[in-house]
PLY file of the C-alpha trace (Angstrom):
ply
format ascii 1.0
element vertex 325
property float x
property float y
property float z
element edge 324
property int vertex1
property int vertex2
end_header
153.25 84.76 222.78
154.03 81.26 221.59
153.01 79.85 224.89
149.41 80.94 224.50
146.99 77.95 224.45
145.35 76.64 221.18
141.66 76.59 220.86
139.80 74.06 218.52
136.23 74.47 217.40
135.42 70.90 218.68
137.17 71.88 221.87
134.67 74.77 222.55
131.87 72.31 222.14
133.39 69.63 224.39
134.10 72.37 227.16
130.47 73.63 227.02
129.05 70.04 227.20
131.25 69.01 230.02
134.40 70.46 231.49
135.58 67.03 233.00
135.42 65.58 229.38
137.28 68.48 227.97
139.90 68.19 230.65
140.47 64.42 229.74
140.18 64.92 226.03
142.16 68.13 225.37
144.11 68.86 228.37
145.41 65.31 228.85
144.96 64.20 225.22
143.27 60.95 225.86
141.84 58.97 223.07
140.42 55.54 222.95
142.71 52.64 221.67
140.01 51.16 219.72
137.45 53.86 218.87
134.14 53.04 217.51
132.86 54.48 214.23
130.28 56.86 215.31
128.37 60.11 214.22
131.63 62.09 214.34
133.42 59.51 212.12
130.32 59.52 209.66
130.25 63.41 209.46
134.16 63.68 208.92
133.80 61.16 205.94
131.15 63.18 204.28
132.99 66.45 204.80
135.91 64.87 203.18
133.77 63.55 200.38
132.25 66.93 199.55
135.89 68.60 199.85
136.80 66.43 196.89
133.86 67.32 194.86
133.84 71.08 195.30
137.09 72.26 193.64
138.02 75.83 193.33
136.16 77.86 190.77
133.42 75.80 189.07
135.40 72.67 188.74
134.10 69.54 190.33
136.24 66.55 191.24
135.66 63.04 192.27
132.05 61.96 192.81
131.53 62.13 196.43
130.02 58.78 196.68
133.08 57.24 195.09
135.42 58.95 197.46
133.23 57.89 200.43
133.38 54.27 199.58
137.16 54.29 199.32
137.31 56.41 202.62
135.29 53.72 204.48
137.47 50.74 203.16
136.76 47.70 205.26
135.37 49.79 208.19
132.21 47.86 209.67
130.07 50.47 211.05
126.40 51.36 211.49
124.56 54.62 211.37
121.32 55.76 212.99
118.75 56.94 210.53
114.97 57.29 210.25
114.17 55.25 207.15
111.25 53.24 208.00
107.53 53.48 206.99
106.97 55.69 209.97
109.95 57.88 209.93
109.52 58.22 213.77
111.75 55.57 215.18
115.51 55.36 214.57
117.04 52.31 213.03
120.65 51.29 212.33
121.94 50.61 208.86
125.26 49.88 207.18
127.11 53.16 207.36
129.00 52.61 203.94
125.87 51.78 202.10
124.10 54.93 203.75
126.73 57.27 202.65
126.81 56.00 199.26
122.98 56.38 198.88
123.04 59.86 200.48
125.91 61.28 198.30
124.35 59.61 195.21
121.13 61.33 195.67
122.86 64.50 196.84
124.46 64.84 193.22
121.30 63.88 191.61
119.51 66.59 193.58
121.86 69.44 193.20
123.96 68.42 190.07
127.11 70.38 189.71
125.90 73.39 191.69
126.76 75.57 188.65
125.80 78.75 190.56
128.56 78.26 193.08
132.15 79.45 192.40
134.30 78.13 194.97
136.72 80.57 196.56
138.37 78.57 199.33
137.93 74.88 200.50
138.86 73.24 203.69
141.10 76.13 204.75
143.04 75.83 207.93
143.74 79.04 209.89
145.14 80.40 213.28
144.36 83.60 214.65
144.99 85.36 218.04
142.01 85.79 220.40
142.19 89.18 222.13
140.40 90.05 225.43
140.76 93.57 226.93
143.49 94.14 224.30
145.63 91.26 225.57
146.07 88.00 223.46
144.90 85.04 225.45
144.76 82.17 222.84
145.22 80.98 219.22
141.91 80.00 217.61
142.96 77.28 215.19
140.50 75.15 213.12
139.34 75.16 209.32
136.29 76.01 207.41
134.56 73.85 204.99
134.40 76.32 202.09
133.97 79.88 200.80
131.72 80.64 197.80
130.49 83.19 195.49
126.86 82.81 194.69
126.80 83.49 190.95
122.96 84.51 191.06
123.60 87.71 193.13
127.47 87.84 193.38
127.42 87.73 197.08
130.19 85.70 198.91
129.14 83.12 201.68
130.76 80.75 204.07
129.76 77.15 203.40
129.11 74.89 206.37
128.31 71.24 205.57
126.35 69.40 208.15
125.13 65.65 208.50
122.28 64.89 210.92
119.82 62.09 211.62
117.03 64.86 211.97
117.54 68.39 210.49
116.78 71.16 212.78
117.48 74.78 211.75
116.02 76.83 214.57
119.25 77.24 216.34
121.12 78.57 213.34
120.73 82.34 214.52
123.02 81.55 217.43
125.18 78.87 215.96
128.74 79.77 216.95
130.65 76.96 215.06
130.17 78.41 211.55
129.72 81.79 213.13
133.20 81.68 214.48
134.56 80.68 211.12
132.48 83.44 209.44
133.84 86.05 212.05
137.51 85.58 210.82
137.30 84.41 207.20
136.91 87.72 205.52
139.91 89.37 207.03
142.10 86.17 206.53
141.19 85.93 202.87
141.69 89.56 202.32
145.13 89.32 203.91
145.95 86.43 201.47
144.58 88.52 198.47
141.92 86.10 197.83
139.10 88.66 198.55
139.54 92.17 197.04
139.50 95.30 199.30
135.88 95.96 200.11
134.75 92.49 199.57
133.40 90.48 202.61
131.48 87.46 203.33
127.81 88.27 203.72
126.88 85.21 205.89
126.69 81.48 206.01
125.13 78.76 203.65
124.13 75.79 205.95
124.26 72.83 203.63
122.34 69.90 205.56
122.43 66.13 204.42
120.02 63.97 206.37
121.28 60.46 207.26
118.75 58.39 205.30
118.37 56.58 202.20
116.37 57.78 199.25
112.67 56.95 199.64
111.96 54.70 196.61
108.17 54.73 196.85
106.48 56.25 193.64
105.62 60.01 193.84
102.90 62.01 192.33
103.39 65.15 190.22
103.78 67.34 193.56
106.63 64.93 194.76
104.44 63.17 197.46
105.02 59.44 198.16
102.38 57.06 197.11
100.90 53.84 198.67
100.74 50.72 196.60
97.14 51.55 195.69
98.21 54.96 194.25
96.90 56.86 196.98
98.94 59.72 198.77
100.65 58.12 201.80
99.99 59.67 205.21
103.68 59.18 206.05
105.77 61.62 204.00
109.65 61.64 204.56
111.45 64.73 205.72
113.50 66.37 203.13
116.97 64.76 202.58
118.63 68.07 201.94
118.08 71.43 203.38
119.92 74.61 202.64
119.55 77.77 204.56
121.29 81.01 204.16
121.89 83.19 207.36
123.31 86.61 206.59
125.43 88.16 209.43
126.21 91.76 210.45
129.35 93.37 211.75
127.81 93.56 215.25
127.37 89.78 215.11
130.98 89.36 214.08
131.98 91.26 217.36
129.62 89.17 219.32
131.13 85.87 217.99
134.75 87.13 218.68
133.78 88.31 222.12
132.14 84.86 222.97
135.29 82.95 221.98
137.32 85.30 224.10
135.00 84.82 227.15
135.01 81.03 226.68
138.91 81.04 226.54
138.97 83.05 229.81
136.66 80.47 231.58
138.92 77.69 230.14
142.04 79.39 231.33
140.66 79.65 234.87
140.06 76.04 234.86
143.66 75.44 233.62
144.93 77.58 236.49
142.69 75.98 239.09
140.96 79.15 239.82
137.71 77.39 239.28
136.89 73.73 239.59
136.55 71.11 236.94
132.86 70.44 236.75
130.87 67.50 235.25
127.53 67.92 233.31
125.49 64.74 233.61
122.79 64.12 231.05
121.08 61.12 229.51
123.80 61.21 226.66
126.50 60.22 229.18
126.68 56.65 228.28
127.58 57.61 224.78
130.55 59.53 225.90
133.95 57.70 225.28
134.93 58.44 228.97
131.80 56.94 230.51
133.40 54.01 232.31
136.35 56.01 233.80
133.97 58.87 234.64
131.62 56.58 236.70
134.68 55.17 238.43
135.87 58.55 239.24
132.46 59.47 240.56
132.66 56.52 242.98
135.94 57.67 244.25
137.69 54.65 242.86
141.02 56.53 241.96
143.14 53.47 241.18
140.46 51.84 238.95
139.80 55.24 237.21
143.64 55.72 236.35
143.88 52.02 235.38
141.13 52.21 232.82
142.56 55.37 231.41
146.05 53.71 231.09
144.73 50.46 229.60
141.97 51.66 227.26
143.26 55.14 226.12
146.45 56.43 224.65
147.65 60.05 224.99
148.19 62.27 222.07
148.76 66.00 221.16
145.29 67.05 220.35
146.63 70.08 218.45
149.23 68.43 216.37
147.55 68.73 213.04
146.69 72.37 213.65
150.32 73.19 214.62
151.40 71.73 211.19
148.70 73.21 209.00
147.83 76.63 210.18
0 1
1 2
2 3
3 4
4 5
5 6
6 7
7 8
8 9
9 10
10 11
11 12
12 13
13 14
14 15
15 16
16 17
17 18
18 19
19 20
20 21
21 22
22 23
23 24
24 25
25 26
26 27
27 28
28 29
29 30
30 31
31 32
32 33
33 34
34 35
35 36
36 37
37 38
38 39
39 40
40 41
41 42
42 43
43 44
44 45
45 46
46 47
47 48
48 49
49 50
50 51
51 52
52 53
53 54
54 55
55 56
56 57
57 58
58 59
59 60
60 61
61 62
62 63
63 64
64 65
65 66
66 67
67 68
68 69
69 70
70 71
71 72
72 73
73 74
74 75
75 76
76 77
77 78
78 79
79 80
80 81
81 82
82 83
83 84
84 85
85 86
86 87
87 88
88 89
89 90
90 91
91 92
92 93
93 94
94 95
95 96
96 97
97 98
98 99
99 100
100 101
101 102
102 103
103 104
104 105
105 106
106 107
107 108
108 109
109 110
110 111
111 112
112 113
113 114
114 115
115 116
116 117
117 118
118 119
119 120
120 121
121 122
122 123
123 124
124 125
125 126
126 127
127 128
128 129
129 130
130 131
131 132
132 133
133 134
134 135
135 136
136 137
137 138
138 139
139 140
140 141
141 142
142 143
143 144
144 145
145 146
146 147
147 148
148 149
149 150
150 151
151 152
152 153
153 154
154 155
155 156
156 157
157 158
158 159
159 160
160 161
161 162
162 163
163 164
164 165
165 166
166 167
167 168
168 169
169 170
170 171
171 172
172 173
173 174
174 175
175 176
176 177
177 178
178 179
179 180
180 181
181 182
182 183
183 184
184 185
185 186
186 187
187 188
188 189
189 190
190 191
191 192
192 193
193 194
194 195
195 196
196 197
197 198
198 199
199 200
200 201
201 202
202 203
203 204
204 205
205 206
206 207
207 208
208 209
209 210
210 211
211 212
212 213
213 214
214 215
215 216
216 217
217 218
218 219
219 220
220 221
221 222
222 223
223 224
224 225
225 226
226 227
227 228
228 229
229 230
230 231
231 232
232 233
233 234
234 235
235 236
236 237
237 238
238 239
239 240
240 241
241 242
242 243
243 244
244 245
245 246
246 247
247 248
248 249
249 250
250 251
251 252
252 253
253 254
254 255
255 256
256 257
257 258
258 259
259 260
260 261
261 262
262 263
263 264
264 265
265 266
266 267
267 268
268 269
269 270
270 271
271 272
272 273
273 274
274 275
275 276
276 277
277 278
278 279
279 280
280 281
281 282
282 283
283 284
284 285
285 286
286 287
287 288
288 289
289 290
290 291
291 292
292 293
293 294
294 295
295 296
296 297
297 298
298 299
299 300
300 301
301 302
302 303
303 304
304 305
305 306
306 307
307 308
308 309
309 310
310 311
311 312
312 313
313 314
314 315
315 316
316 317
317 318
318 319
319 320
320 321
321 322
322 323
323 324
């Protein structure tokens, strides 16, 4: 049983994007020796800042902008946003300043979220994944939070997300937060945090758009104004969006079955039953394995291995989950 593979949420996404990247990143544990601060780095920092703010119950902790500034430290990084007069073309801004602006405005906009009673925050977990009655993997991850919405008393999983542009159409089939939701009720009942009969109704998606606050004057309806007082034709998208997606028991079964199916395919790749494939897209140059992948593509085995050896280190990609779950 202890020999079962561990599955991470990020690993599921990596495998579905490109099995070759998954093989290098999760089966071989390759990480860049000098990684660049990127969108993942930015999102992790915002998650950490919000985790410090939302304490259990109705207590609130350190202001997330203050935590963010300390978390960034001396890091020199830039983040892509859409904060120009057109809101059409991306521009790059100082990531530390951007995060401070976003989180300051987040608190100005939502305040203390007095309608939220936090039940669980940044909870690690580890559960067995079953397929046809047989355990095939441990699913190990952590959810952002679970809260009771005091307006109606319902319990929801909280999923914080940062994005350069906010899109919500895919949330009906989202399997990242969906997988957390599928296991959270049972785990919290086992711990005695949820009472018998209590369950998590669904997911609150809490989006923060990566953009600075638009400081142009506003009219009574909140529309941005030109210098002459007229309403601007270019209105910014909202900085913050919250959507509630309620889930059903059938959707819980679907989520768990999907995880099991993905593990079955991963295990087939591990055993060599099916080949390790690549998924070339226009985003490939942003992949950390872009250079070794192109060398591998050209059949330059020695150069491919040399780049991995000199520019990457190997780690246990599941070490933190082994300790915390």
